[in-house]
Every structure is written in C-alpha cells, then in structure tokens.
C-alpha positions as CSV (number, residue, x, y, z in Angstrom):
1,M,11.0,-37.0,-7.4
2,D,7.9,-34.9,-7.9
3,R,7.7,-31.8,-9.9
4,E,7.7,-29.3,-7.1
5,T,10.8,-30.9,-5.4
6,L,12.5,-30.9,-8.7
7,Y,11.7,-27.1,-9.3
8,S,12.8,-26.2,-5.7
9,W,16.1,-28.0,-6.4
10,L,16.5,-26.3,-9.8
11,T,16.0,-22.8,-8.4
12,A,18.5,-23.2,-5.6
13,T,21.3,-24.0,-8.0
14,R,24.0,-21.2,-8.5
15,L,23.0,-20.9,-12.2
16,A,19.3,-20.4,-11.7
17,R,20.0,-17.7,-8.9
18,G,22.4,-15.9,-11.2
19,L,19.8,-16.0,-14.2
20,A,17.0,-14.8,-11.6
21,D,19.4,-11.9,-10.4
22,A,20.0,-10.8,-14.0
23,L,16.3,-10.7,-14.7
24,L,15.7,-8.8,-11.4
25,R,18.4,-6.2,-12.3
26,R,16.9,-5.7,-15.9
27,R,13.5,-5.3,-14.2
28,A,14.8,-2.7,-11.7
29,R,16.3,-0.6,-14.5
30,R,13.1,-0.6,-16.3
31,R,11.2,0.3,-13.3
32,L,13.5,3.0,-12.2
33,L,13.2,4.7,-15.8
34,A,9.3,4.4,-15.3
35,L,9.5,5.9,-11.7
36,D,11.7,8.9,-13.0
37,G,9.5,9.5,-16.1
38,A,6.3,9.4,-14.0
39,S,4.1,12.8,-13.7
40,P,1.2,14.0,-11.9
41,R,-0.8,12.9,-15.0
42,A,-0.4,9.3,-13.9
43,Q,-2.6,10.3,-10.9
44,V,-5.6,11.4,-13.1
45,R,-5.3,8.1,-15.1
46,T,-5.3,6.0,-11.7
47,L,-8.3,8.0,-10.5
48,L,-10.3,7.4,-13.6
49,G,-9.4,3.9,-14.0
50,L,-10.7,3.2,-10.3
51,V,-13.9,5.1,-10.9
52,H,-14.4,3.3,-14.2
53,R,-14.1,-0.1,-12.4
54,A,-16.6,0.8,-9.8
55,R,-19.2,2.3,-11.7
56,G,-21.7,-0.5,-11.2
57,T,-21.2,-1.0,-7.4
58,R,-23.5,0.5,-4.9
59,F,-21.1,3.3,-4.0
60,G,-20.5,4.0,-7.7
61,R,-24.2,4.3,-8.4
62,E,-25.0,6.5,-5.2
63,H,-22.2,8.7,-6.1
64,D,-22.9,9.2,-9.9
65,F,-19.5,7.7,-11.0
66,H,-20.8,7.6,-14.7
67,R,-20.5,11.6,-14.4
68,V,-17.0,11.5,-13.3
69,R,-14.7,12.9,-16.0
70,T,-12.1,14.9,-14.0
71,P,-10.6,15.0,-10.5
72,D,-12.8,18.1,-9.8
73,D,-15.9,16.1,-10.6
74,F,-14.8,13.4,-8.3
75,R,-14.2,15.8,-5.3
76,R,-17.7,17.3,-6.0
77,L,-19.5,13.9,-6.0
78,V,-17.6,12.1,-3.2
79,P,-17.0,13.7,0.1
80,L,-14.2,13.1,2.3
81,R,-14.9,10.4,5.1
82,S,-12.8,8.1,7.3
83,A,-12.3,4.3,6.6
84,A,-14.3,3.5,9.6
85,E,-17.4,5.4,8.2
86,L,-17.2,3.9,4.9
87,W,-17.0,0.5,6.5
88,Q,-20.1,1.1,8.6
89,Q,-22.0,2.4,5.6
90,Y,-21.1,-0.1,2.8
91,G,-19.2,-2.9,4.5
92,V,-21.2,-4.0,7.3
93,P,-24.5,-4.2,5.4
94,A,-23.2,-6.4,2.6
95,L,-21.3,-9.0,4.8
96,P,-20.1,-11.5,3.9
97,A,-20.7,-10.8,0.2
98,L,-18.6,-7.7,-0.1
99,G,-18.2,-7.6,-3.9
100,G,-20.4,-4.9,-5.4
101,A,-20.6,-2.9,-2.4
102,A,-17.8,-0.4,-2.8
103,W,-15.6,-2.7,-5.4
104,P,-16.6,-5.1,-7.8
105,G,-14.9,-8.1,-6.3
106,P,-14.4,-10.9,-5.9
107,I,-13.5,-10.0,-2.3
108,S,-12.1,-13.2,-0.5
109,Y,-10.3,-11.5,2.6
110,L,-10.8,-8.9,5.2
111,A,-7.5,-7.1,6.3
112,T,-6.7,-5.6,9.7
113,C,-3.8,-4.3,11.4
114,D,-2.6,-2.4,14.6
115,V,-2.4,1.3,13.6
116,A,-1.3,2.0,17.2
117,P,-0.9,-0.1,20.2
118,G,-4.4,-1.1,21.3
119,R,-5.9,0.4,18.3
120,V,-7.0,-1.7,15.4
121,S,-7.8,-0.4,12.0
122,P,-11.4,-0.9,10.4
123,P,-11.6,-3.9,8.3
124,L,-10.5,-3.5,4.6
125,P,-11.8,-5.7,1.8
126,V,-8.8,-7.3,-0.1
127,S,-9.4,-7.5,-3.8
128,R,-6.9,-8.7,-6.5
129,E,-6.5,-5.0,-7.6
130,L,-5.4,-4.0,-3.9
131,V,-2.9,-7.0,-3.9
132,A,-1.5,-5.6,-7.3
133,T,-0.8,-2.1,-5.8
134,H,1.4,-4.0,-2.9
135,R,3.1,-5.9,-5.6
136,E,4.0,-2.9,-7.7
137,A,5.3,-1.2,-4.5
138,L,7.5,-4.4,-3.9
139,W,9.0,-4.1,-7.4
140,T,9.6,-0.3,-6.8
141,A,11.5,-1.1,-3.3
142,L,13.7,-3.7,-5.1
143,A,14.5,-1.3,-8.0
144,L,15.4,1.3,-5.5
145,V,17.7,-0.9,-3.8
146,H,19.3,-2.0,-6.9
147,G,19.7,1.6,-7.8
148,A,21.7,2.3,-4.8
149,R,23.6,-1.1,-4.8
150,P,24.0,-2.0,-8.4
151,Q,26.3,-4.8,-7.7
152,A,24.1,-6.4,-5.1
153,R,22.9,-10.0,-5.9
154,L,19.8,-10.2,-3.7
155,L,18.6,-13.6,-5.1
156,S,21.9,-15.0,-4.2
157,G,20.0,-15.5,-1.0
158,S,16.7,-15.0,0.6
159,L,14.4,-11.9,0.7
160,L,12.8,-12.2,4.1
161,F,9.3,-10.4,4.9
162,V,8.3,-10.3,8.6
163,G,5.3,-8.1,7.8
164,G,3.9,-5.3,9.7
165,G,1.1,-7.0,11.5
166,A,-1.6,-7.1,8.9
167,A,-3.7,-10.1,9.3
168,L,-6.2,-11.6,6.9
169,T,-9.7,-13.0,7.8
170,P,-11.3,-15.3,5.1
171,L,-14.7,-14.4,4.2
172,S,-15.8,-17.9,2.7
173,A,-14.8,-21.4,3.7
174,G,-12.0,-23.2,2.2
175,V,-10.0,-19.8,1.7
176,A,-6.6,-20.0,3.5
177,T,-5.8,-17.6,6.1
178,G,-2.5,-15.7,6.4
179,N,-1.1,-12.1,5.9
180,L,-1.0,-9.6,3.0
181,E,2.7,-10.2,2.4
182,E,2.0,-13.9,1.7
183,L,-0.8,-13.1,-0.6
184,T,1.4,-10.5,-2.5
185,R,4.0,-13.2,-2.7
186,A,1.7,-15.7,-4.3
187,Q,1.0,-13.0,-7.1
188,L,4.6,-12.6,-8.0
189,P,6.2,-14.3,-11.2
190,R,6.9,-17.8,-10.3
191,L,10.8,-17.2,-10.9
192,L,11.0,-15.0,-7.8
193,R,8.8,-16.9,-5.4
194,P,11.5,-19.5,-4.4
195,Y,13.7,-16.7,-3.0
196,M,11.1,-15.0,-0.8
197,V,10.5,-16.1,2.8
198,V,7.4,-14.7,4.4
199,A,6.7,-15.0,8.2
200,P,3.0,-15.5,8.9
201,Y,1.2,-13.0,11.1
202,S,1.0,-14.9,14.5
203,G,2.7,-12.7,17.0
204,D,6.0,-13.8,18.5
205,A,5.6,-17.4,17.4
206,S,6.4,-16.8,13.8
207,L,9.5,-14.6,14.7
208,Q,10.8,-17.5,17.0
209,A,10.4,-19.9,14.3
210,L,12.3,-17.7,12.0
211,A,15.1,-17.3,14.6
212,E,15.3,-21.2,14.7
213,R,15.9,-21.1,10.9
214,G,18.0,-18.0,11.0
215,P,21.6,-19.5,10.5
216,D,20.3,-21.5,7.6
217,L,18.7,-18.6,5.9
218,P,21.4,-16.5,3.8
219,V,19.2,-13.3,4.0
220,T,20.1,-10.6,1.6
221,C,17.0,-8.3,2.1
222,L,15.0,-7.8,5.1
223,A,11.5,-6.1,5.2
224,G,8.8,-5.4,7.9
225,S,7.8,-3.0,10.5
226,A,10.6,-1.5,12.7
227,R,8.8,-3.1,15.8
228,R,8.8,-6.6,14.4
229,L,12.4,-6.3,12.9
230,V,13.6,-5.4,16.5
231,R,11.7,-8.3,17.9
232,L,13.1,-10.7,15.4
233,F,16.7,-9.6,16.3
234,D,15.8,-10.1,20.0
235,C,14.8,-13.8,19.1
236,L,18.1,-14.2,16.9
237,R,20.2,-12.9,19.7
238,E,18.6,-15.2,22.2
239,R,18.9,-18.3,19.8
240,T,22.4,-17.6,18.4
241,G,24.2,-15.0,20.5
242,C,24.8,-12.7,17.5
243,E,25.6,-8.9,18.3
244,C,24.1,-7.7,15.1
245,L,22.1,-8.8,12.2
246,L,25.4,-8.8,10.0
247,D,26.7,-11.5,12.4
248,A,23.7,-13.7,11.7
249,W,23.4,-12.7,7.8
250,P,26.8,-11.6,6.5
251,G,25.2,-11.2,2.9
252,L,22.5,-8.6,4.2
253,T,22.4,-5.7,1.7
254,A,19.2,-3.8,2.6
255,I,16.7,-3.3,5.3
256,L,13.1,-2.1,4.2
257,Y,11.1,-0.8,7.3
258,S,8.0,0.8,8.2
259,R,7.5,2.7,11.5
260,G,4.8,4.1,13.7
261,P,4.9,6.9,16.2
262,D,6.3,4.6,19.0
263,D,8.4,2.2,17.0
264,P,12.2,2.1,17.0
265,D,13.9,4.8,14.8
266,R,16.4,4.6,12.0
267,A,19.3,5.0,14.4
268,E,18.2,2.0,16.4
269,L,17.9,-0.1,13.3
270,A,21.4,1.0,11.9
271,R,22.8,-0.1,15.3
272,L,21.0,-3.4,15.2
273,A,22.2,-4.1,11.5
274,G,26.0,-3.5,12.5
275,T,29.0,-2.5,10.4
276,S,31.0,-4.2,7.9
277,A,34.1,-3.9,5.9
278,G,32.3,-3.1,2.8
279,P,29.2,-0.7,2.1
280,P,26.9,-0.2,5.0
281,V,23.4,-2.1,5.0
282,L,21.0,0.1,3.2
283,L,18.2,1.4,5.4
284,M,15.2,2.3,3.4
285,E,11.8,3.6,5.1
286,A,8.4,3.1,3.6
287,C,4.9,4.1,4.7
288,V,3.2,0.6,4.5
289,R,-0.6,0.3,5.3
290,P,-3.1,-2.5,4.2
291,E,-4.8,0.1,1.9
292,G,-1.6,0.5,0.0
293,V,2.1,1.5,0.2
294,F,2.1,5.3,0.0
295,A,5.6,6.3,0.0
296,I,9.1,4.6,-0.3
297,E,12.5,6.2,0.5
298,D,14.6,7.0,-2.7
299,P,18.3,6.4,-1.6
300,R,19.2,9.0,-4.5
301,H,17.3,11.7,-2.6
302,G,17.4,10.5,1.0
303,L,13.6,11.5,1.2
304,L,10.3,9.5,1.0
305,R,8.8,9.5,-2.5
306,L,5.3,9.4,-3.2
307,A,4.1,6.2,-5.0
308,L,2.2,8.1,-7.6
309,D,1.9,5.2,-10.2
310,H,1.0,2.1,-8.1
311,G,-2.8,2.4,-8.4
312,I,-3.4,4.7,-5.4
313,Y,-4.8,8.2,-5.8
314,F,-3.8,10.8,-3.4
315,E,-5.5,13.9,-2.2
316,F,-4.0,16.6,0.2
317,V,-6.0,18.6,2.6
318,P,-4.6,21.8,4.1
319,L,-4.6,21.1,7.9
320,E,-6.0,24.5,8.7
321,E,-9.2,23.6,6.6
322,L,-9.7,20.0,8.0
323,G,-12.2,21.1,10.5
324,R,-14.3,22.9,7.9
325,P,-17.6,21.4,6.5
326,R,-16.2,21.3,3.0
327,P,-12.4,21.5,3.3
328,G,-10.2,22.1,0.2
329,R,-8.7,19.0,-1.5
330,H,-5.8,19.2,-3.7
331,G,-4.2,17.0,-6.3
332,L,-0.5,16.2,-6.5
333,E,-0.1,19.0,-9.2
334,A,-1.6,21.7,-6.8
335,V,0.4,21.0,-3.6
336,A,2.9,23.5,-2.1
337,T,6.3,22.5,-0.7
338,G,6.7,23.2,3.1
339,L,3.2,23.2,4.0
340,P,1.6,20.5,6.0
341,Y,-1.3,18.4,4.4
342,A,-3.8,15.8,5.7
343,L,-3.5,12.7,3.4
344,A,-6.5,11.2,1.9
345,V,-6.5,8.3,-0.4
346,T,-8.6,6.4,-2.9
347,T,-7.6,2.9,-3.5
348,P,-9.5,-0.4,-4.9
349,G,-12.3,-0.1,-2.5
350,L,-11.5,3.0,-0.4
351,W,-13.0,6.4,-1.8
352,A,-11.5,9.7,-0.5
353,C,-10.6,8.4,3.0
354,L,-8.6,10.0,5.3
355,T,-5.5,8.1,6.4
356,G,-4.8,10.0,9.7
357,L,-1.3,10.9,8.1
358,T,0.0,14.4,7.7
359,V,2.6,15.0,5.0
360,C,5.0,17.7,4.1
361,F,6.5,18.1,0.6
362,E,10.1,19.0,0.0
363,R,10.0,18.8,-3.8
364,N,7.3,18.4,-6.3
365,N,9.2,16.9,-9.1
366,P,9.9,14.1,-8.1
367,P,7.4,14.1,-5.3
368,L,9.7,13.9,-2.2
369,L,8.2,14.1,1.5
370,S,10.2,15.7,4.0
371,S,8.1,14.3,6.6
372,L,5.1,11.9,7.2
373,E,3.4,12.0,10.7
374,A,0.5,10.0,12.1
375,E,-1.1,13.0,14.0
376,L,-4.2,14.5,12.6
377,P,-7.2,16.2,14.0
378,A,-10.5,14.6,13.5
379,L,-12.9,15.4,10.6
380,P,-16.4,16.1,11.6
381,P,-19.0,13.8,9.6
382,A,-20.5,15.7,6.9
383,Q,-22.3,15.1,3.5
384,I,-22.3,11.3,4.1
385,L,-25.3,9.6,2.2
386,P,-27.9,7.9,4.5
387,L,-27.7,4.1,4.9
388,R,-30.6,2.4,3.7
389,T,-31.1,-1.1,5.1
390,D,-34.8,-1.3,4.8
391,A,-34.9,-2.0,0.9
392,P,-33.0,-3.8,-1.6
393,L,-30.1,-2.2,-3.4
394,P,-31.5,-0.1,-6.3
395,S,-30.0,-0.7,-9.7
396,A,-29.7,3.1,-10.1
397,P,-29.4,5.9,-7.7
398,H,-32.7,6.1,-5.5
399,P,-34.5,9.5,-6.2
400,G,-35.0,9.7,-2.4
401,L,-31.3,9.9,-1.8
402,P,-29.8,13.5,-1.6
403,R,-27.4,14.3,-4.5
404,P,-23.9,15.1,-3.5
405,Q,-23.4,18.8,-3.8
406,S,-20.6,21.5,-4.0
407,A,-21.6,24.3,-1.5
408,D,-25.2,25.0,-2.3
409,R,-25.3,23.9,-5.7
410,A,-26.2,20.5,-7.2
411,A,-23.7,18.5,-9.0
412,A,-23.7,19.5,-12.7
413,P,-23.0,17.1,-15.7
414,A,-19.4,16.5,-15.7
415,R,-17.1,17.8,-18.6
416,R,-15.6,15.3,-21.0
417,F,-12.1,14.2,-20.3
418,S,-11.1,14.0,-23.9
419,R,-7.8,11.8,-23.2
420,S,-9.4,9.3,-20.8
421,P,-9.5,5.9,-22.3
422,W,-12.6,5.2,-20.3
423,S,-14.5,8.5,-21.5
424,A,-16.3,6.7,-24.4
425,R,-17.7,3.9,-22.4
426,A,-18.6,6.2,-19.5
427,D,-20.9,8.2,-21.8
428,Q,-22.9,5.4,-22.9
429,K,-26.5,5.5,-21.5
C-alpha cells in the first residue's frame, strides 16, 4: 500500500473525520471573532499592502506607487477604469509573461468566466495572492455555516463545489488546466483536502459525472452558482429519480450559492433542497467572481456582508456621478446607507476596476448590503495612460508620460501614513 492510499484510508475513518471536524469548528470560532472585530481600518491596510507589493511593476511605476501613503493618494494617482481596459493596456502587451505587468507574479493562469449569457469576462491573471483571497472567503463561508449550525458535522461527509463557470487557461507548458475552485482546494491545509470534491469546469459533462457518483457521495455542504446547482439537480433526478436534494443527500446542511441576473432565485433553490424533520437546509448567497469573493451572506443578519478583510480593497462611486470625467470615490468608512453605489475593486492585479455591480448598504457596522445588482451605466474612458509598444519598459516612469492628476493639479508628494508597516520602505530612494 503506497503512502497516498494509506493517507486516503486514514482520513476516511470516523476518528479522523471527528478530529478534522473539531479543528474546523475551532477555526470557525476564531474566524467569526476576527470577522466581527474587523473595522474599516482593515481596508486601508489591505490597500497599502497591495500597493507595496506592486511598486516594481510597470503599472506601479507608471502610477507612482512609491508616493501612495493614503487612500486619497491612491485615488488621485490611479483613475477608475474597466477590467477590459486594464487588460488591453497591461495584459495584452506582456503576454505570455504577465509577471511584472500589473502584479509581480508568478502568473501561471488566466481565468475567464461567463458574466452573462453569451458574454465572457476579460482574462484575469491568477496569482498566488489572488488564490489566497478565495481561500480566505472559503474559510469565512464555512465559519458562518458553523455559526448558524453549531452542531453541524460538515466533515462527516463531503464538501461539494460545482463552481460558477470560471475556467483556467495555463500560460506555460506543463501547467495543469482546471478551474479556480480546484486551484483553491490545492492551497488548503492537507487535513481538509480529502473532504472536498471539486467538479472541473467542463459544462454538463462534469455534472453528469457527479450525478453518477451522487449516491456514493455523502454531501454535507454544496457550493456553486445557482445555474449549475439547478443543472446538477436535474442530472441527479434523471439518474436517481430523487424528488429533492435531501433525498439524494440526507446529511445536506448548507448550500452556498452565487447567482447572476437570470439565474434561479432563492425560492427555487429552497424548493430543490426539500424539507426535513430537522433544521432546514441553510441557504447562503455569496457574490463570487474570479477577481474575488466580494460579499457572503451572514445568517445572523440575513444580509450579504462585505468581505472587508480578504485582501480586496473596495471603492464606492455614487451612481449619479458615474458619467462624470472624475466621479467621486468613497472608501467603506464614508458610504451612506440606503444610497446606490457602483462598486470598484482593487485586488492582486486589478486596480480601481469597476465591476459592473451596484450595491446598497443597509448597515455600516458591520457592513451589510441590502442589494447587489449587476446593472450599471458605462464609465466613459478618461485619464488612462497611453500604451507604449514601441519602446522597452522603462525602469522608472517615462518623462514623456503624463502624470496622473486631480482636477487641474498635478499629483503632489504623498503624505506619510505613520501607522503603515510599509511606510519606512516606501520612503527609500
């Protein structure tokens, strides 16, 4: 018996599953405490950390990242744009070696997904840091499930991830293809990996294969886009004749789902889940995109909760200002409840990019969203640095390139952010 076979056998034992469940519950309690204790200050640390990591990239040099000390400095130096504009300006010229363009790298994959029927998102470079943001979101989601179902034994069965249609394209030979969920799974602690099943992104073929294995998978937690979850149920019903998901998986505790504008709603998923003599299946919505998980439903409040400490920096643009040449951009500490905002994000490799989502806050502390819609007027191109393809990348900002400005005033030297752990290094010449 080889080592992997022995490990698989050991982790499948009742004792090993009980130990793993105990460790997961402990991690969940710690995560909930950190989540409830997080403040908007975490967003500032996230932004400065991302800026510091990318100072040496082409994007960082052209936008004077060495002068960024506060969110105001960042907004003055980095204009809003779309992910497609960023990709055309910094991704396309650097292919296939994307490391150093907008993020240090290494960059081994490009991720794409269907943001709407017939419309594919621009390619997104996938780095280790981007995968880490998805991993943290997974821990948060599992912690919230345990907070709502403290007696749940999720690892007594399998955590099944059917994904949301994010496909990975390798940038070099010898790199395996797959989906972002599988890549995130590979970064989890080895103790948890045996209890996770991930469906590859291959259309209905992977769902049909899961339906074949369905009766042998004691699923306790199901995650994916609402569209793929409904399609998986259709495959299960054709295969097993089950009337609801609880018929196929009696131990099902929670369903984590994301949904687009035309996807099945919560009521449809509740009907498919079915009813049981015990607590109903917990339904938790999440806003999941390849560039990050933006919000996860908190069952304690019944609303989506902004993921403010997962390595993503959020900005909010008042909708009435979106068509202006220089719309206002607010951090989490400055948003008002009850008003709609266009959501822009900064993640590892994306900088102040509009997401196409509109959000409305119900509460500020904790940051709870009452709505999150994929309807947004377009932002006219403005203040995007020109693309230079006729010269090698400079080691410092080229004197011929225009400096980012605020109104008609050139960007001034940034103020020191005294509590930032990156300030000392950022001041070095």
